[in-house]
Structure formats: C-alpha cells, structure tokens
N, C-alpha and C positions, 0 to 999 in steps of 0.2 A: 500301494499303488503308483506308480508316475504318472498324474494327471497327464502331462505332455504329450504330447502330441507325435508318432512317426507318419511320415506318410510314402506312401507308395507311387512313381512313377514323377511323373513331374507336370504343370498346368492340367489341364481336363483330356489331351491327350492320351491315346490306348497304348503305352508305350514301358519299356522295362527301365529304370532308371539306371544311368550307366557312371563308373568312373570314367571321368574325360582321358582321352589321348594326350598322353603328357611327355616330355622328357622324362625319363628315369633318371631322377638329381640324388634323391634320399636312400643311403643303404639301409633307411629301416626296415626291418621286416619280419609281421605280421606271419602268424602260420599260414593263414590264408593264401596267401599270394602262393604258396607253394602248388597249394589242392587245385589251384586255377591254372596253374601251369599244369600238372599232372593230370587231370580227369576235363580237358576240354572234348569236345567232340568233333573231329572232321569231316568235311566231307557232306555233299549232299545229301547222300543218303545214312548219316550218321544218327544213331541214337539221340533222342532229345527232345528239347520242348517242342522243335518243327514236326514230330513226330505225332505228336499229340492229336487225340480226335475233335473234331468242329463240335462246336457248342452252342446255343441258343440264345443269343445274345438279350432276346425279352421274353427268355422263360426262365423258370426255377432249374438251374440243372442239377441232375441227382449224378454225382460220380458214383459209380458202382469198383470198390478197392478189392478184386480177389486177390485173398492171399492165405497162408496159413501160416499158422505161429510153431515154429519147432523148438521145442527146448533142447538145448545142447545140456541134456543131463536134468533130472530131477525125479519120476516115479521110477524112471530104469536108465540105466546106463548110456551113454553117448552110443554105444556099438548097439545095444537093445534098442534102442531107439533107430538105429539108422537101419538095422537089419531087420526090425521088425519081433524081435525075441522079446517073451515074456509078454503075449497080448493079454493074459491072464492079470496081469496089474494092470495093464493099461494100454488100448487097441492105437498102436502106430507103429508104421515102417515109412520111415523119411524117402528110400530108394523108392519104394511104388509112387508115393508123393510125386515126387518129379518125374516119373518115367510118366503117369497119366496126365500132368497138366502138362508135358510137351507134345502128347498126343491129341489131347484136346484143342490149344492152341494152335494146332494145324488145319483143324477142321473148319474154324470160322475167320477170316483174317482182322475181325474187330474186336475179336477177345483178346484181353490183357490180363497179366497174372503178374504179381512183385514176389521177390524173395530175400530172404534177408540175412541168413544165417550160412557162412561160408565155409565153417566148420564141415557142416554137411553136404553142401553142394558142392565143394571141392574136392570130396571124397566120392559123390557120383558122376562128378565129370571124368575122372581118371580111370573109369569101370566102363567108360562108354566107347562105340566106333569113332570112327572119324566119320563115317557119313553122319553118326549122330552128333556130333559137336559140329560140325559144317551146318547141321538145320540149326541148334539152338546158335549160334554163331548171328545167322540171320535174322533168328526172331528177337535178338537181343539190339541188333542194326537198327530193325523193324520199331523199336519201342514197345512190341507184343510182350518182350520180359523184360521185365526193367529191375534192377539190385537197386534195392533201399539200405541205407546205413554202410554194409561191405563191411561190416566187420566180421571178425572169426565168429564171434557170439552176438549176443547183445546184453553187453554187457551191465551190470546191477551197476546203482551211483551213488549209492552208499557208503559200502565196503569195501572200494576200491580206490588204488592211489593214481593219479594220473598217468605216473609213467607205466603203469602197468595199462591202462588204459590207451595210450596212446601206442603202445607195443601191439597191444592187441588188434586194433584198427590198423595198423601198418598190413599185420598179415593178413587180412581179408582185401585189403585194397590194393594190398600187391599182386595178390593173385587174379584178382579183377583184370588191373591192369596187363601182366602179363597174360591173360589167357583172355580177351576180350578189348585189350588196347581201348582207346577213350569213348570205343561204344558203351564199355560196361559201367560208364561213371556214375556213380551213385550221386543223386542231386539233391536227396531229400534225406534228415535222418529222423529216424521211427522207432521211436521206445516207447512200445505199446504196453509191456509189463512188468518194467520195473516198477519197485514199491514206493515211488519218491523220484524226485527228479534236483541234482544239483546244479547249483549255477555255474559251478565248473565243469560238468560237464557242457553245458550249453555255450560255455566262453571254448571250447575244444571243438568243438562242432564249428562254430562261429569262423573259428580261426584255421580251420581245416577246410572252409570255403563253402562248406554246405549252404544252400539257398533256403533251407527250411526245416522244423523240428515240429514234431507231431508226437504227441502224448495219448496213453490210454489211458492212466490211471491217474485220478487225481482227486483229493477228497474231497468228502459228498459235501462239506458247506462252502469250499469254495468253487465247488462247479455250479452249484443252487447259486449262487451269487452272478458267476460270470454267463449263467443263463440269464439272467434278470438284466443283466446290465449290457448283455450281449459284449460280452468280453472273450469270447471263447476263442480269440485268435486275437494275438499279439505280438510287438516285439520283445523278446526279451534281451533287454541290456546287463550282459553276462559278466561284465567285469568293472569294477572301478578305478581301474589303473590303466587298462590298455583304451585310448582314445576311440569312441567311437567314429566309425561304426564297427570297427574289429573286430569286437566281441560282440555286437547286435546280430540276433537272429530271430528271425520271425518264425513261432512256435503258436500251434495251432491243437487244438484238445480235441479229440474224437468224440462223435456223439453216444457212441454205444461201447465206450471201454475199447474192443477189438473185435467185439461180437457182431456178428450179425442181427437186424431186428427178431424181435418176436414171431415165429410163425414164418421167418423165409429162412432159413437153417434148411440148407437140401444137400446132406452129406451125409454118408452110411452112420455118423456118429451121433444123427441127430434123429430126431419121431418127428418132425414135420411133415406135411403133406406135399405133394409134389404138385405140381401147376398142372390141371388137368384145364386143357382148353378145348376137349370135344364135348361140343353142348348137349349130345345125344346121351352123354355117359352119365350115370346116376352119379357119380363120384366129380360131376360138376363142380370146379371150384373158382375158375379165373377170374371170373365175375367179381367174386369178393376177394381174393386177393390183387387184383389193380385198385378196386373201390377201396383198399385197407389199406395201401403201396400208397396211394396219392394224398390218403388224410395222412399218413405217416411223414410224408414227403414235406407236404406243407405247414408241419406242424413243429418238424426238427429245424425247418429252413427258420423258422422265426426265432430261433437263438440266434443266429447267424447274422450277417451284415452285407452280407453280398448275394447276388440272384447263384449262389453255387453251395450245396453243400456235400457230403461225402456220407457212404454207407459201408463200412467193412463186411465185404462177403466172405467170411472165413473163422476159422478159431484153430484150439488146437491141433495141431496135426489133420487138418483135415487136408481134402482134396486126394485121398488115397482112390478116390473114382472121382475124378476130374468130371468128368462126363455127367453126371448125376446136378454136379451146381452148374454149369455151363448150358446144359440143356436146358435148365428151369429158367435161368438168367436170361438167354435166348429169348424165349416166351415172355419175360414179365416186359422186358425191354420193347418188344415189337405190340405186346397189347399195351401197355402202360403208354408210349409215344403213339398208338392209334387212337387215343382219347383225345388228342388235339384235334381232332375235326371236330369233335361234339364240345370244344371250349378249353380245354384241359392246357393251362398253361406251365405242364411239367413234363421237363425233356431228361430220359435217364439213357446212361452211357456207360459202357465200358471205360475205363479211366484210371491213372493211377495217380498216386500223392504226388508227383512233380509237376503234371500236368492239371490237376489241381489248384496246385500252388500258383502256376502258372496267372491261373483264371482269377485267382484274386491279386495277386501283382496289379494284373491287367487293371482293375477296379476304379485305381486310384482315387484310394481312402486314407485317412489318416490313420493311426493304430495307436491304440495307447501303449505303453513300455510298462514294463515289469523290471525291477530291480533286485526283489530278492529269489529264494527258491523254492520246492515245493514240497518241502518237509516238516512236520513229521505230516502220513500219509494216512487216514483213517478211513474204510469203507463205511463207513456207519456211527451211532453214538456207543461210546467204551468199546471201540474197534480200532484201535491207533497198532499200526504195524511199524513198530519203534523194536520190537523183542529181536529181529533179526539184524539188526545192529551189534549182537554181543550173541546169536548163537554158533554153535560150536566153532568154540576161541581157540581150541586144538589146531583146526584145518585155516582156521584164519592166519593163525602164525604161520603155521607151514606156508602159505601163498607168499605169505612177504619176506620169508626166509627166502625162500624160491626166487622171488622177485629180484632179489640183492643178486644171490649166486648165479643168477640169469647174466646181471649186468658183470659180475666178475669175470664170467666165460667169454662173454662177446667181446671184453675189451682186452684179454690175454689174447684171444684169436685174432682179434684184429692187428695187437700191438706184435705177435710172434709169429703173425703168416700161417701158410702151410703145412708149415712145421709144426703146429700146436693139434694138425687133425690126423695127422701120420706120424709118429716119432717112439721112440724107445719104450712107451708103454702101452703102445697099440694103438688104433682106430679111436679117435673120440669127435664128438663135437657136439655142437647145440640143439641140434635139431628136434630133438625130444621135448626140449624145451621151446622151441621157437622151431616151425616150419623155415627152409631156405634150402639152397644148395649143399648136398654134400660133395667132396672132393677126393677124387681115387690117384693113390700114386703111380706114375708110370714110368718104371725104371728106365726106357727108351728114350725118355724124352730129359733126363736129368743134365743139365748145363750147369756152368757159371756157378755161380754160387751156392745154386742148389737145386732144386728139383722143378718140372712142370707139374701141372696139374691138371686133367679133365674131368670137366664138371660131366655130372649124370642126374637127372630130375631123382627127387626126392623119393623114396618108397613112403607115401603118404598113408600113416595109419594115425588119423585123427584122434585116437588114444590116447595119443601120444603130444600130441601138442597141447602139454598140461599148462603152461601159464596164460596161455591164449584162452584154454576152456574154462579155468578157473575162475575167469571175470563172469563168467555168464551170472546173468540175474537169481539163477538158482543152484551157486557153486560156492563162490567166496560167502555169501548170503546165510549158507547153515540151511538151506529151508529142502534141502532135497531129503531124501529116505538113505536111513543108516546106509545101505548096500551101496548107495552110488557116494556118498559122502565116502566111503571107505576105497572105491573106484578113483575117486576125484584125487586123494592121497596117492594112491599105486600109481595114478600117470606122474602124480608128482616125485615119487621116488624113482621112477624110471628112467624120468629126466636127468637126474640127478649122477648116474652112471659114467654116461658118455663125457658129460663135462667134468666130471674129476678126470676122465684119462686127460682132456682135451689142457685141464689147467697143470697136468704134472708134464705133458709134453712141451707146453709152452714155457713152464718155469725150468724144464732142462735146457730147453732153448735159450734163453734169455739169459740164466745163470751160467751155463756151459758146464751145469754138474746133472748129473743123474743120482739121485739119492730115492731112498726110501719114502715118500709123501705116504701121507694120512691124514684121512676126512675124517673128524669126529663130526657126522651129521646132528648127535645130540649134543654136544658139546655144548657146555651152559659160557658162552664167549663171553657174557656180562662180569666174569672174575676177571678177565683180561685189563689192566691197568691202563687207562686211559690218560695218563700222565703220572709223572714221575715227579715233581716238582715240588717242593718241601714249603711253597709260599700255603698260607690259610688262605681260603677264600669263602667259605660257608662254615657254617655250627648248626647241629641238629642236637635239641635237649630232649629228653623222654623226662616222665613222670614216674618218680620211683615207687610213688604208692600201685599205679596201675601197668607200670611199663610201655605208657602208648608217647606218641610223637606229639612233642607240645609246644615246641617253637623251631622255628627257623629263622636264622642271621644270616643276612649278607653282609659278609664283613667287609668288600671292598667299598659298597655302597651306604654302610653304615645303615643299613635297613634290620631292622626286626620286627617279625610276623608269629604271635603265637598263634601257634597250628596243631589240630586233632586231628588225627588220621585212625580209622581204625575198619573194621567189615562187618557189614550190615548186611540180611539178607530178605526182601520181600515172599511174602506168602503167596504163590502163584493163584492166582483163581480159576475156579473150576466152572464157573459160571453161577450167579443168585439171583436175587427178586428183581434186582434191576435188571439184568441181561444176562443170557445166556451165554455170552464169550467169556472163553477161558484162554487163559496166556498158552501161548504155542512155539514151535520154531519160528511163526509171523509175529503172534499179538505178544503184545507184553500190556498183561493186566493182573496189576497187584489186588489181592483180597483188601488188604487196610493200608491207608498213604503212608502210614511210618513203619518202615521196616527193623527187624529185631536184631538186635546186635547179636553178632558170632560169640562175644564175647567183650564183658566189660572190662576185660585189663588181658593182659598177654603176660607170660612167663617171659623174660627176657634177659640174654646171654651174652656179653658185651666182648667182642675178638678187636685187639687191637695191634697192630703192625705198625714197621716205621713207614708199611705203605697205604694198608687201608685200615680204617676201623668200621666194624661191624658190628650192630646190633641184632641179635637172633630173636624173634620174638613169635613166640607159639601159641596162636587163639584157641585152637580146637582141637583134635585129634584130625581134620581135614582141612582145616585153613591156618595158614604160617607165613611170615617175613621176614625177609633180611633186609636192613636199612643198612646201605653202604655208600660210604664220602672215602673216596681216596684224596691222598695228598696232592693239591692244585687244581681237583677240581671244583667246578664251577655249579654242580648241579646235585642234588641228592636223587639216590637210587633207590627205589622198594623194588624189589625182587619177592613178588609175593607165589605161593603156592597154594591152589585150592583144588580141591576136591578128595574122592570121591563124595560128591555132596550127599548127604544121607536122606533119604525120603522112607524110611520105614516108619516114619511117623504118620506117611499117610497125606504130607504136605511139598508139593513140588516148591524149590527154592530160586530164587532170581539174588546171585547173590553181588554185594558194591563194594567199592573200595571207596570212603568217604571222608574230605576234607572239611574241617570246619573251620573258621576262621571269623575274626571281627569288622571282615570289611565292609565299609559299606557300596553295595554294590547296587542299589536303586533295583532291582529286580531283572538284570541285567548280565546276561556270561557271554562269550564267544566259543566259535568252534571253526574248526577250518573244513575246506570242500575240498574234498578228495585229496588233500595235502597239499594245497597252492593257497588259494585265497581265504580271508578269515569275513566271518559273516558275526552282524552281532545277533544274539537271542534276547527274546523278552521273555518272562512266565505270563505264560495265559494270554497270549494274543501272537495276532499274525497279521502282516503288513497289508494284507490285501482285502481282508473282512474281520468283519468284527464276530469272533470267538465265540461259541456258545462251550465253553470247556466240560466236558464229561467225564476226563481222567483226570485228575491234578499231577500225576505222576508220569504216567505213560506219553500222557499229550504236552509233557513238556520235554521228553526226550528228545535228543538229535545226535544224527551218527557223528562219532569223533575217528576222522583215519589217523590225524597222527599229533592235534594237540586240542586242548579246550584250556580257556582262560576265565579268571574272574580277576576286576581291577577297581579300586578307588578313585581311580585319576591321579593315584599318586604311586602307589605300589601296584604290583602284579603277581598274582600268583599262577603260574603254568603246570601244567602236568602233559607231558609225550607220553602216546602210547607205543609200544612195538608190533601192535594190529590195529585193525577198526574196531572201536566200542562203542555202545550204545553211553551218553554222557548227557549231564544236568547238572544245574543249579537251582535247586528248588526251596531256597530259602537263600536270603542275603548271606554273602560270605562263605555261604557252603559251596563244596562243588563234589560231584563223585561221578563213577564209572563203573559202568556193570560189567564184573570179569568171566563167571561166569553163570549157567543156566542147566537145569535138570527138573524136568516138568513129566506129569503124570496120565495128562492126556492131552489129545491134538484140538487145533486151535480151532478146524472145520474150516482151512483152506484148499483144502486139496492133498495134503499131506497125507492124512490118511496115518498117522503114526504119532505117538507123544514123543519128545526129544527128550529122550531117554538115552545118551550115550553112552558105549560101551567100551573096553579095552584103552586105548592110548587117550580117548578124548573124556575119558572121564577124569584125571586128573593134568589139570594146565598149572603149567607156572610162565609166568609174564612178566615185564619190568615199565614200573611208571618212571619218569625223569621228572622231579620236581623244583622248579624253578623260582627265585623268586629276587624282583627286579624291581628297579624305577621301572616308568612306563616310558621313561626315554630312552632305556636301556634293553627292554625288553624285546623287541620286536629280531635286534641282532641276534641275543642269547637265543631264542626259541627257532628262530629261523636256520642259524647254522647247525645246532644241536640235533634239530630235525632231519638233516641231511643227514648227518653220520649215523644217524638211527635207523632210517629208513636204506640208507648204501653203505653200512658198515665194513671194513676190512673183512675179508676172506682166512680166517685163520689155517694154513696147511702145517702140520707139523713133520719135523726128518730130524733124525740123530746127526745130520753136518759130518758125515765121513763119507761122502759119496765120490764115485769116480768123475774123472772129467769128461762129459759129452762131446765125444768126436765127431759129431754129423754135419754132411756136407753144409750148414750153413750155421751151424753153431759157432760159439765163442771160443777160442784155442784156452782161456784162462776163465776161471771161477769168479763169478759177479756177488758179492753179496747184496747191493744196492740197484734196482731200476726204475725209472721212471721213463712215460710216454712224455712227459712235461718236464720241459729243462728249467722251468721254474714255476712257483703257483699260481695259479690263476686268481683275478682280484674273488674278494670274499663273496661278492654280490652274483658273479657268474659262477654257473654248477655244470658240470659238464654231465648232463643228463645219458647219453646215449654214444659210444664208441664202437660199433659193431662191424662186423666183415659183410656186406653188401654182397657182395658178388668176386668174382676172383681178382678182378683188376679193381673194385673200389669198396669204400668204407665208407659208412654211415657213421656222419659227427653229428652231435646233439646239441646245442650247447643253452641257459637258459639264465636269466636275469630273475631272481628267486626272490627280490622283494617289492613288494608293492608303492605305489604313488604314496608319500608322505609317512609312510610306517616306520622307519628310522632315522629319529633326528639326532641322534649321541654320536652315531657313526658317520652320519652322512651317507647310507649304504642301498638308500633307497634313488639315491642318482644315479643317473644312465651312465655306459661304462663304454669304454672306446676299445676294442680288443684288435690288433693287428696280427690278422692271421699267416700274414707272409713273413714274421718276425721270428726269424729259426732259433730267436732265444727263449722263444714259448713251447713252439711245437716240436717233435722230432720230425714231423712232415708237417711239412707246409704246402699250403695251395697256390697255385701258380692264376694265368689270368682266365678269364671265361669271357665268351663273345656278348656283347651286349645284347639285349632285347628292348623294342621298340615302343613296346604297348603295355598297359596291363589293364584289367577289365574284369570289371563283378557285377552284377545286379544285387541290388542291396534295396532295404526297405525304408529309403530315406533321401532327400531330395538334393542332398550335398555330392559332389566327387571330389574324391582324393587318387595320389596313386603313391604307390610304393615302389622301391626297385631292389633288385637281388646284387648283391657282392658282385663285382664285377660289370656294373652297368653302364662304366664308364672304360671298359678296355681292362682293367685288370683286377685285381681283387684288392681294396683298399682297408681301410680300417674300418672292424665293423661296431658302431654303435650301437648298444642293447639297451634300449625305452626298460622300466620297471615289467617286471612280469611278462616278458617276451621268450619267446621259442624258438630260434631259428636253428635250421639246420644245412648241414652240406651233405652232398654226398662228391668223395675222393677219387678221382680214379687215378690208379696206378701207373698206367703207362700213357695214357697221354688223354689231351683236352677234349671234352664233348662238349660240342657247341652249343649255347641255344640256337634251337631253329625258329620259334617263335615263342612269345606269350601268348596265350589261348585268349580269343574273344569270345563273347557267349552270345547266345542270340537276341538281337538285337532290333526293336523295332522303329524305321523309317517313315513311319507314318501308312505304309501298306501291309504293314506284318511281314514283313520281310523280314529272312535273318540273314547273318553275315559269317561265315564260317572259317575258323582259323584252319591255319595248318598242322598237319602233326606235328607232335612234339616228340622229343627224342629223351625219352625218360623212364626211368623206373619210378612205379605207384610206390606212395609212403607218405604217412604224415610228413612236414616240412623239407623240402629238399631245395638242394642249390646245386647246380653243377661246377667244380671247378676240378683242380688236379692236383696232386701233390709230388714235391720230391723228396728226396731220403739224405738224412743230412749224419 
C-alpha cells in the first residue's frame, strides 16, 4: 500500500476536480478520452449526477442500492435463467425481474434501481412494446434506472484476456448508446462477484472513463485490515507505465459483499420477516427493525471515512417480486428518517453507486493509493479461490481459440467488405460470436463495382453471443455446472459456422478464386512450422537415464541453464481436522504440500527431420508430452496431453507441469495481468497487509493468462501458456503451472457438484512455450511471442485448383498473397482490432504493447510515431477530422491535464504511442463525421450547478476517434 495521498477536489470548496480547459495540442490518447466523449450526458434533463437525491450534510447518509445480480449462466444456462426454466435447480427468471422492477419504479418517483448485465437486458428490451420502451427511456433519463458497468456480462478478472474484456464491454456499451444515447452512460464500474480483482481490469476501466469502481469480494484478512485502518475506499493506481492519472481509479469495497444486511432481505427468495408497522398487530416489528437498522448503520459507518455509507439491497436473481422489496424499503426509509425528530443523526435514502460516489468526491479528502492487485482471494482460513484459475482447461482453450478466430473473422470482414457477408459460399457473419448489424443483399440496388446493402436489426439470440458470454465470471472460469459448461461450448461452436462462411467468401473476394476451403477446428496447429531458417538458436538436452529435460541453451546469447521438467499431481483435499474445506471448482486445497510425480522417468522417442526435432515423452497411460524445436525457432515448445485423470483410487488429482532450475530467485516470480502488464509476486507475502499464511501452496497461486517467469537478475526463464492457468514458484528456481484438475467432491461455494468433467473435457492437450533469455532481451522475446500465440494465423486448407471467381467486386485474376498493410507495423505497435462497425465505418484499435523501461535490448519500450495518412502503411488511410475545443473529466487528484484526439489541429497527423497505450479509431467510408463537441462533466461553480455538454455524434465503444479513410 502506497502511503502517498491523492485528494479529491481542490482546497476546501465542495467541488469536483476538473481537467482544465486547454488548447488541444497533444496527440496522446488514453482510452479514457474516448469514453468521456461517448458517454457524456446532454441536456438539463439528462441522467447523471445532477439527478441524484438530496442528502443531509450533517448526518450519516445511508445510500440504499436496490440491485439484482444476474449471472449469465452458472447453475442454469443463459436461456434457462432468462426464461425462468428449471426452477427446481434454482428459482430465477430474469425477464420477470425486469418486468417487476419497471412496474415498481413507476409507483414512487423516489425509488431507484441499478442494472448490470446487458446480455439479459438487451434481450428483454427487444421483447417490449414501444410504449414500455418509452417508459424505460424516461426512467433512465430521470436517473431512476441506472446502468452500472454496462458490459455484456460482469466479466471474470483472472482467466480473461484484455482483448476479450474490451470486446465484451464494447458490446454492452454500444447497446446502451444505441438505445438510450448518453442517458444510458454507466459512470461506475461494478464488479461485485468476481473472485479477485486484477490491476489490468482497473486500468482498462480507468482508461474507459469510469469515475469509480466498486468491489464485492475481498480477502478476509485484507478486509479486516482495511476496516481497522479506514481504507475501504482508496485510489487504485492501476498502471506503472501510464502516467497518472490516466490509470487512476477510485475504488471502494462494499460492506457486505453484495448482499443485504442480515434480517433485512425482503425478497421471495428470503425468509426474513417483512416490516410490520401496524402497532396493533401482534406481528408488529417496526420499532425493533428501526432500532436494529440505526445500530447497523452507525457500526458500518465506523469503517468508512465520510458521513456516507451504502447498503446493497438485493442479491442473486432477486426482485422477481420487486414490490416486496420496495414496499418494505419505503417503510424503512420513512420510519428511520422519522427518528431524526428524536435526535437521530441517520438519514436513509434510495440512491445509486454513482450518486454515492459523487458524495465521496465532494468530501474533499485525501485518499491512500493502491498499486498492486487483489489476488489471490480467500474468504477464510484454508479457503483460497485459486482452483478456478485452471478449472475446465478444455473450455478455457476453446474460449482462447474462439477469440483468435473472431479477430480473423472481423479483419477479413473489414477488408473484404460486404462481399464477405454474402458470397459464393452463402450468408456468413460474425454475429453469433459478436452482436452487430446484419447486412442483406438487395439486387435492385446493385451499382458500380459491387452491391449496396441494407442494414436490418440483428435477431438477438443472446445464447449465441458466445465470446461475450464466455467472459462471464462463471463461464471462462470453469465454475458452472457441467450442463452449463456444455452449453457455453455449444454457443462457441454455433458461432464458428457463420464465420467460416464469411472467411470463405472473403478469401474468394480477395484472391479472385473460388476454392473448396476446409476448416479443421480440431487441427493441432502447433505442428505448423513457424520458421524454416537453418540457423540454430536453441538447444534442449535430455537425461538419457530418465528421459526428462535437463538443460536449455540459448546459443545466440551464450546462455545455459539446467532445467528439469516433469509432471506432478497434488492430492485434492476433501476436508480434514484443520478445516472441512475441500478442493473444488473454485477452491484449490491440496492434502499435502508436496506433489506426487506422475512418473520419475519418461519413455522417450526422438524424431529428427530437416525441419523439426521432437522428443516424445510418455509419463503414464494418461500423461504424455512432445518437446518440439523447429529450425530457426528461439523458443522450446512443450505440447502436453493429460487425461482422463484416474480417480479410481479415491483421490482427486490436480496436475501440474513443474520446471526446476538453479536460479536464485529470492522468493520472487512474475505473472501477467490479463495478458498485458506484468506484476511481481513474492511467496507468502501481500503488499498491503501482513499475511497469515494458512495454505503454503494454494495461497501462493496466481492467475497466469499468458506468461509466468523467474529470474536471478541475469537470466530469465519464461513460460508462455495457450490458455489461462494457475501458476506459482513455491521454491527458489522453480516454476509450476496447473494443467488439469479432476475432483471428487464439491467445495461448498454453490455449484453443488464435483468438478468431474466428462466427454471432451476429460482429455486435454495444450502447449507451453519456454524462453531462456538475458534479462535485457527477455521482454522483447516474450511480448512478441505472446502476441503470436494469442492471435495466431488461422489455417484454412484448399487444394489450390479452384476456378476464377467473377463476382462483381472480385478480382479478375487469382492472387496468392494479400495484406491489409502495405508494410509491417513497428514491432511495438500491435493491431488489436480491425472490424466492421457499420456499413460505412470500420473500427481500428492499435496499441503499444511494451511497458515503460521493460525492454532495454532493442529499445522497444520507446514511444512510436505512426502516420495513419501515410499510404505506404495502410491500404485505407484516414483523412481529416474537425477539432474539438475542450476535454474534461472528474479525477481523484488535484492536478489537471488535457489530451487530444488525432485531428485536433484540423487534420490527422502522426500519432505517437506512449507505452501500453490503446488508442482506437472509427473509420467512416463515405464521409467525415465531425466532432460536435467533447463533453464536459457536472462541474461545481460554488453553487453546485452543472454545465451540460452538447450531444455527441458518436457510436459507443471502447476508445474511438472519428476519422475517414480513402481507398488506394
């Protein structure tokens, strides 16, 4: 915990801190700039901070947050939850929740409600009448229905890749913008159920322009310390590369996870007594409940620094009968506030997270700064939620492959244009993997070089929005029931079909040839050569007695490191004398701290060709590995196969791949955060409190999204993964990754079934890529290789004897090679997204992928300047955009700064990329959509009056800039 302070406001005045108005000169673009633009609230009646209820400045204000937490799949499938099917499993019907809440809000204008999951809300919305939609729009405009977070789902933060997080947030936020305009803008990030919180997630939220971030789950030891030190709310400085306050985000911990206080749950799913305020009734309990509430409020207020506190009034799938909740809260508010006449200093009110956040900012306090993350999470002694880092590895890999495939689909759709959607192979699109617009061919409008296309709304089947749904915190985590996991996989499979048609159409369009394309979804693409160079860069040596890897040498850098690698398994605990906690889908708890070897030796078979050398290792009937090295390759590939894990002996097993070296690592190792920045870890240590370690193995496991490494300051051993896994370094010089788990009992966290996968999930194949480098060269190696792993080329097979394709817009000759770039981008600059945004616009995201001072060997951490108007770079270039006059955003620090979009001086000039920056552009095809204004935010002038921006002509997405492109 950094003891330095960040203050809200300036001086003693009760005001929001503002970025000052300034001339737009700098072309540097934090993500947050675009969200300021896209999410501003126009007009005096717009929803926003100005619609917040009145508080009592000299009292303890208790903000009641009426909410429901609706998992997008967990014990039931997405459709079962929405329609209220299989209520014998769990009583939950989201469509009825939303129906009931809207009706209840209309009864009393003081009532408020917040909603999160756009996957459910968008489906419900499209089933409503125009009259109902108008009513909902009015509630949103008045701030009585507030959207928080705004993503398609509330994504997990451990097993998700940052690119997939951005994509799922784009889907939800774009729906809100298209449906409600700037009135629907979420101002607060709301992650109340994910099982630990990553620093990169906070960085993304900060750059997206959120004003605050509220968490539900927090390690029990961490929470105790925070309550004692009054640090339940602070500023999270979520990047070491982005200059503050770009990645600063005010973060608060909710007092009771996300549940209502004990005895105050008034839902059909609860057993608490309603508030009976009739004194003559023998069930009269109002006086007792009011007294209890006042005691609770004052006790809770002692853990927070201002005269404001929150109570979350709702929980999982609650408010199916919203009248029960609101009728009782109406009574509670009336009766508690009536006690003010008797000297009570407690004021209770309906509120929202953004209104609560506004009051905290107005308090003008200096807040402590946090710079690490919230992993691993434990909810009690011996209860570390580190098992889900590795649960259901087959599904985790399928999700990562689908992310890759979706990017390929998006890029070819953008490059080939409408011909990709309808062509010789039929109708294809990427909507089953991502919601967007469909385009239909209209023969009557065929003109010029091609055809015209008419947009029609997507038939929204949310069960098919697979990639977005898979980011949910019970999906990619592997913490759902088996039939739900099967349904997640089904959604991904459904999404691949139309994308394959799209790819075929696009390839025919770009190549001028119609081939019999073949997609091998289960093809082991790792056998495809990455290089055919003859130079030798790496050498691996195996022990002739054991058949195990014993040494890796980097020939280029003259490095040699003894490395012993093998497979082991931890015996899963089913409860013991110390604790009844068992290992399960969420929890990792081994019976013994030392794992058992699958085998102390391996049968080995060597294969050598001019292209590749392989060592085939067989450890047991259910565990094998191929160690592979291509000519010219600078990393060692370990392709492992594990399963079905035998459990007939009555022991659940958690299988790891362990690397043992002689490196002196001083108890330290490093893991990535959602595939982006790197965090240092120390065994048995937490930066923000003195840890009482109860599980030396599970308590030292961290999420590994793409890589983990150890170093002695000179040499670095890095292992890259092909999916999210749990990993650690439990001894100096060692490194381990959990590859598979099969367990016999449930861990008591609600799933109600053991993690005993059947079918394809029993047997798992994956890859670890191993790098040995000097510290000076390591970042360049693992950064660039990780990009190639996550976004690998998509292999499509054809015999090569296809006929010429003579469609209107197709080429007249066959083309063997095509690229959307005329020359390579600099290695630091990564093309994160190229996708069709609408019929006339494309979405382009570029990022600088190196951290500050990360690479000293090739100087790849330096900023890069890229000229998007240079026709030698892009096949389609950007033209000028109108300047914007000001930029404003409330921040939790006293200084102000200003950044500008490309084109702020009247054209689209060279674009510098500072490290770890994620700028993006919307590229209209037919005309330039000028900036109307850059939004301001509610600003105090001493009288608490707000300035309101003009409407902004923009579609909603993560970072966007309006520009145009020309065809060359």
